[in-house]
N, C-alpha and C positions, 0 to 999 in steps of 0.2 A: 504494500500500500504506500502510495506516495505521501511524503510528509514535507513538501516544499512550500514555503510561503514567500511570495514576492510582495514587497512593501515599499511604495514610493508615494511621496506627497502628491506629485502630479500624475494625473490619469495617463497622460501620453507616455511618460517614462515607465510607469508600472506596466502598461499594456505592451510597450515595445520590448521590455526585458522578458516578460512572461511569454509573449509570442515567440521571441527568439529561442527561449528554452524549449517550448512545446514543439517548435519546428525541428529542434535538435533531438526530439524524442524524450525530453524530460518533462514529466507531468507536473503541473502547478496545482496544488490543492486549494490554496487561498491567495486572493489578491487583496491587499489591505492598503489603507491610507494612513492609519494611525497606529501608534504603538499599542494602544489599548486593544485594538483589533488583533494585532500580532500576538499579544500576550494571551488573549482568549483562544486563538487558533492553536498556539503551541501547547497550552494547557489541555485543550481538547485532544490533541494528538499524542501528548505525552512526551514528545521530543520532535526533532525535525531539523530542517535547514531553513534559515531565514536569510533572504537576499534583499538588501534594502539600500536606499540612498542615505546620505549623511544626516538627513533630518526628515521627520514625518510631521503630520499636522499637530501632534501634541507632545512630541519629545524628540531629542536627538538620537542618533544611532548609538552613541555611547551610553546614554541613559537607558535605552532599550536593552542593550547588551547587559548592563548592570542588573536591570529588572529580571531578565531571563535567567541570570545566575547559572549559566552553563546548561540550561535545559535544552538548548538547541545549538547547533553549529551556526555561525554567524558570519556572513559575507557582506561587506559594505562596498558599494560601487560609487565612487565619487572622484572629483578632481583631486590632483596630488596635494594641493594646499589644504584641502579639507581632510584628507587621509592622514596628513602629518599631525593633525590635532588629536588624533585618536591614539591612545597609548596602551590600550588593553591588549595584552599578548594573546588572548583567546579569540580576538576578532581578526578574521581574514579580510584583506583589503585588496581591491583591484582598481586601478586607475581607469577612468573613462576619458575618451571613448574607448570601447572595447569591441573586439570582433566576436562574431558568433562562435567561432572555433575556440577562442581563448576562454570565453564564458562557459561553454559546454565542458571543456576540459577541467576547468577549476571546479565547477559545480559537481561533475562526476566524482572527482576526488573527494570533495567534502561530503557527498552523499555516502560514499564508501566509508569514510571516517565515522559519519553519524551512525551508520548501520553497525559498525564494529562496536562503537560505544554503547549503542542500544542493546546489543547482544550481551556484552560484558556486564552491563549494569542492570539489564532487564528494564522493562518499562515500569518504573516505580510509580505506584499510585500515591496520591496525596492522602492525608488523613481524612479530608472531606470525601474523597472518592471511596476510601475504605469504609467509611460510615454508610455511604449510599449502598454499596455492595452488601454490607451486613443487613441493612434495613430491608433490602429487596429479598435477600435470602429468608429473612424472618417472615416477610409477607407471603412468599411462596410456600414456606413450611406451614403456615396457618391456613392459607387458602387451598392448597393442594395436598397437604399431608406429606410433603417431602421431608426426607431427612436433610440435615445440613449439607451433606455431600451431594445428594441429589439436586438440591436447590442450586448449589454452586455449579454442578455440571450443566444444569439447565441454562443458567446465565452464560456460561462459557459457550455452550452450543449456539444460543441465540446471538451472542456477540459475534461469533464466527460467521453465522449465516447472514447477518446483516452488515458485516464489515465495520462494526462500530466497536469502540473501546468498551471494556467490561463495565466501567462506571457509567457510561452513557446508556448501555443496555439496562443497567440497574435503575437509572433515572426513569427510563420509559416504563419499566415494570411498576415503579412506585406511582407514576402518574395515572396508570390504568385504574 
């Protein structure tokens, strides 16, 4: 499942980069304008790759990287003078203008790194997500007479069938 987010303040920039990636065979899951949108997207996915400009509508790329706190790989595309202001060693930077081949190569490498990191650390659920899953299991146990293990397997199976995270599946169960 793709976990790529493209975030730029200007619609033209966002669409140009996202289209360039998709033409290169890299799917973009979210297109965002603000840091808040990016934070929600990454939290929903559990991890991912964020490709953004030096600033968004509500925060700078540096602030966003700090807020993400390592939850996603982070690539900033900007002019050299703007990139020089970013000193976070976990932020990858590419100077614009950029060719499609250079962007594709860099993004493919970062996606591979993100996949390795996700496998090594697993997709950790937040405490809130854990509570959602527990509440959904309790609801299933009461409503359907499942054991805890059966309720958990049911949630996992539904999550895989729908292609959503376990916490999102739990949220849907609780809303029913």
